[in-house]
C-alpha positions in Angstrom: 101.4 54.6 64.0 103.7 53.5 66.7 103.5 54.5 70.4 106.8 56.4 70.2 105.3 58.7 67.5 102.2 59.2 69.6 104.2 60.1 72.7 106.2 62.7 71.0 103.0 64.7 70.2 101.5 64.8 73.7 102.0 67.6 76.3 102.9 67.5 80.0 99.3 66.5 81.0 99.1 62.7 80.9 95.9 61.9 82.9 92.5 63.4 83.2 93.1 64.2 86.9 96.1 66.3 85.9 93.9 68.1 83.4 91.3 68.8 86.1 93.9 70.3 88.6 95.5 72.3 85.8 92.1 73.8 84.8 91.2 74.5 88.4 94.5 76.3 89.2 94.5 78.3 85.9 91.2 80.0 87.0 91.4 80.1 90.8 95.0 81.3 91.1 94.5 84.5 88.9 91.3 85.3 90.9 93.2 85.2 94.2 96.1 87.3 92.7 93.6 89.9 91.5 91.9 90.0 95.0 95.3 90.4 96.6 96.3 93.3 94.3 93.0 95.1 94.9 93.4 94.7 98.7 97.0 96.1 98.4 95.9 99.1 96.4 92.9 100.0 98.5 94.5 99.4 102.0 97.0 102.4 101.9 95.7 105.8 103.2 95.2 108.2 100.3 95.3 112.0 100.3 92.4 114.0 98.9 92.1 113.9 95.2 94.5 116.1 93.4 96.3 117.3 96.5 99.3 116.3 98.4 98.3 118.1 101.6 94.7 117.7 102.9 94.8 121.3 104.3 95.6 122.7 100.9 92.9 120.6 99.3 90.4 121.8 101.9 91.3 125.4 101.3 90.9 125.0 97.6 87.5 123.5 98.0 86.1 126.3 100.2 87.8 129.3 98.6 85.6 132.2 97.6 83.9 132.3 94.3 84.6 135.9 93.5 87.6 138.1 93.8 88.0 141.8 94.3 90.5 143.7 92.2 91.5 147.1 93.3 92.3 149.6 90.5 93.5 153.2 90.6 90.3 155.2 89.9 92.3 158.4 89.4 94.6 157.0 86.6 94.2 158.9 83.3 92.0 157.3 80.7 93.8 155.6 77.9 93.3 156.9 74.3 91.4 154.9 71.8 94.4 154.0 69.7 96.3 152.7 72.8 93.4 150.5 73.8 93.0 149.3 70.2 96.7 148.4 70.1 96.6 146.6 73.4 93.3 144.7 73.1 91.8 144.8 69.6 94.7 144.9 67.1 95.3 141.1 67.3 92.1 140.3 65.4 91.2 143.6 63.7 94.6 144.1 62.0 94.5 140.7 60.4 90.8 140.3 60.0 90.7 137.1 62.0 87.3 135.2 62.5 85.4 137.8 60.4 86.6 140.8 62.3 86.4 143.9 60.1 89.9 145.4 59.5 91.0 148.8 60.7 90.2 151.4 58.0 88.1 149.0 55.8 85.1 151.2 54.9 83.3 148.4 53.0 83.4 146.1 56.0 82.4 148.8 58.5 79.7 150.5 56.4 76.7 148.5 57.7 78.1 148.5 61.2 78.5 152.2 61.3 74.8 152.6 60.3 73.8 151.0 63.6 75.3 153.8 65.6 77.8 154.1 68.4 75.6 152.7 71.1 74.9 149.5 69.2 78.6 149.1 68.4 79.6 149.7 72.0 77.0 147.2 73.3 78.3 144.5 70.8 81.9 145.0 72.0 81.0 145.1 75.8 78.8 142.0 75.6 80.6 140.1 72.8 79.4 139.2 69.3 80.3 136.3 67.1 83.8 135.1 67.7 84.6 138.2 69.7 84.4 137.7 73.5 82.9 140.3 75.9 85.3 143.1 76.5 83.5 144.6 79.5 85.2 144.2 82.9 88.6 143.5 81.4 91.8 145.5 81.8 90.1 148.7 80.5 87.0 150.6 81.6 83.9 150.8 79.5 84.8 154.4 78.5 88.2 153.3 77.3 86.7 150.5 75.3 84.3 153.0 73.8 87.2 155.2 72.8 88.7 152.1 71.0 85.3 151.6 69.2 85.4 155.3 68.1 89.0 154.9 66.9 88.1 151.8 64.8 84.8 153.3 63.5 86.3 156.7 62.6 89.2 155.0 60.8 86.6 153.5 58.4 84.8 156.8 57.8 82.6 157.1 61.0 82.0 160.5 62.6 81.6 159.5 66.2 82.7 161.8 69.1 85.2 160.5 71.6 83.3 159.5 74.8 84.2 161.3 78.0 83.7 160.0 81.6 80.4 160.8 83.2 82.2 162.4 86.1 83.4 165.2 83.9 79.8 165.8 82.6 78.5 165.8 86.2 81.1 168.2 87.3 80.2 170.6 84.5 76.5 170.3 85.5 77.3 171.1 89.1 79.4 174.1 88.2 76.6 175.7 86.1 74.0 175.9 89.0 76.7 177.3 91.3 77.3 180.2 89.0 73.6 180.8 88.5 72.8 180.8 92.2 74.8 183.9 93.2 73.2 185.8 90.3 69.8 185.0 91.6 70.8 185.9 95.1 71.9 189.4 93.9 68.4 190.2 92.6 
């Protein structure tokens, strides 16, 4: 082999000293570039995580845990079918996630045997894939009316629940009538 063929196969490094300097710079220069980038990124002032304004971020961190929602206590109670259509129909009409369909006596048979209170408790606390319905857009009595609507459509014989205030008013009215009769004696 001639020297001209050998020279055509060599790279830009001709001496061992050039190889040493090339190795040194190929490791040292990237380290200094990385250090410079880290310094550049960490030297700028940063706002609080997830917030542009630090006052807004502070307000979000110290906000109250609970909220108060005011509702009209004197609004008329919704009927069972209206509550069913608004809250229950999405799953019970299609039978999603094992929900017994409206009017399906076979699916409701064992459930009806447990009684109204057990059904209402299951709905208010949640059961299976059904989340808890208590504390939602409807009162517990309205949810109970929807339970009665569903159960009675499948052959149940449950009475529509009334608010306790109506029962208390009837109990208060009865002694008021008896008291004047006793006073006349």
